[in-house]
C-alpha positions in Angstrom: 290.2 234.1 -54.6 286.8 235.4 -53.6 286.8 233.0 -50.6 290.0 234.5 -49.3 288.6 238.0 -49.7 285.6 237.0 -47.5 287.8 235.8 -44.8 290.2 238.7 -44.7 289.2 241.1 -41.9 288.9 244.8 -42.8 291.9 246.9 -42.0 291.9 249.6 -39.3 291.8 252.2 -42.1 288.7 250.6 -43.7 287.0 250.4 -40.3 287.8 254.0 -39.6 286.4 255.0 -43.0 283.2 253.1 -42.5 282.8 254.6 -39.0 283.3 258.1 -40.4 280.8 257.6 -43.2 278.1 256.5 -40.8 277.7 260.2 -39.9 277.4 262.2 -43.1 277.8 265.6 -41.4 280.8 264.5 -39.5 282.4 263.0 -42.6 281.9 266.2 -44.6 283.4 268.3 -41.8 286.3 265.9 -41.5 287.3 266.5 -45.1 289.1 269.7 -44.2 291.4 267.9 -41.8 291.6 264.5 -43.5 295.2 263.5 -44.3 295.5 263.3 -48.1 296.6 259.6 -48.0 293.1 258.8 -46.6 291.2 260.5 -49.5 291.5 257.6 -52.0 290.4 254.8 -49.7 287.6 256.9 -48.2 286.5 258.0 -51.7 286.2 254.3 -52.7 284.4 253.5 -49.5 282.0 256.4 -50.1 281.4 255.3 -53.7 280.9 251.6 -52.8 278.6 252.4 -49.9 276.4 254.9 -51.8 277.3 257.9 -49.7 276.2 260.4 -52.3 276.6 263.7 -50.4 280.0 262.8 -49.0 281.2 261.6 -52.4 280.1 264.9 -54.0 282.0 266.9 -51.3 285.0 264.7 -51.6 285.2 265.4 -55.3 285.1 269.1 -54.6 287.8 268.8 -51.9 290.0 266.3 -53.8 293.6 267.2 -53.1 295.2 265.4 -56.1 295.5 266.3 -59.8 293.7 263.2 -60.9 290.4 261.7 -59.8 290.3 257.9 -60.1 287.0 257.7 -62.0 288.5 254.9 -64.2 288.8 252.6 -61.2 285.1 253.1 -60.6 284.2 251.6 -63.9 285.2 248.2 -62.6 282.0 248.1 -60.6 279.8 250.7 -62.3 277.1 252.2 -60.3 275.5 254.8 -62.6 274.0 256.9 -59.8 277.3 257.1 -57.9 279.2 258.0 -61.1 276.7 260.7 -61.8 277.2 262.0 -58.2 281.0 262.2 -58.8 280.4 264.0 -62.1 278.0 266.4 -60.4 280.8 267.2 -57.9 283.2 267.8 -60.7 280.6 270.2 -62.3 280.4 272.1 -59.0 284.2 272.2 -58.7 284.5 273.6 -62.3 281.9 276.3 -61.5 284.1 277.6 -58.7 286.2 280.5 -60.0 288.8 280.5 -57.2 290.1 276.9 -57.8 292.3 275.8 -60.6 
C-alpha cells in the first residue's frame, strides 16, 4: 500500500545512489568503476530525480544488452525519456561500440 511505502526507509543502496547523484561530475566519473549490478537502480534514481546529464552518460555506458525504457513508461516524464533517447542517439553515433 502507499502508506507502507512511505514508512519503508530507503535501502543503503538507494542512499548511496542519491548521495552519488548529488555531485553530477563525481557520478559521471564513477560510471567507469560502477559495479554493473548498481547500474539499474542508479539509472532509475537518475531518471526519477531528473539528473539529465548523468542519465545521458549512463545510457552511453550501459553494460547490458537491454535498456529498461519500458519500465520508465510507468511514470512517464517526457523530458527524461528524451534525455535517454538522446543518450541512445549518441551511443549509436559511436563507431567503436556495437
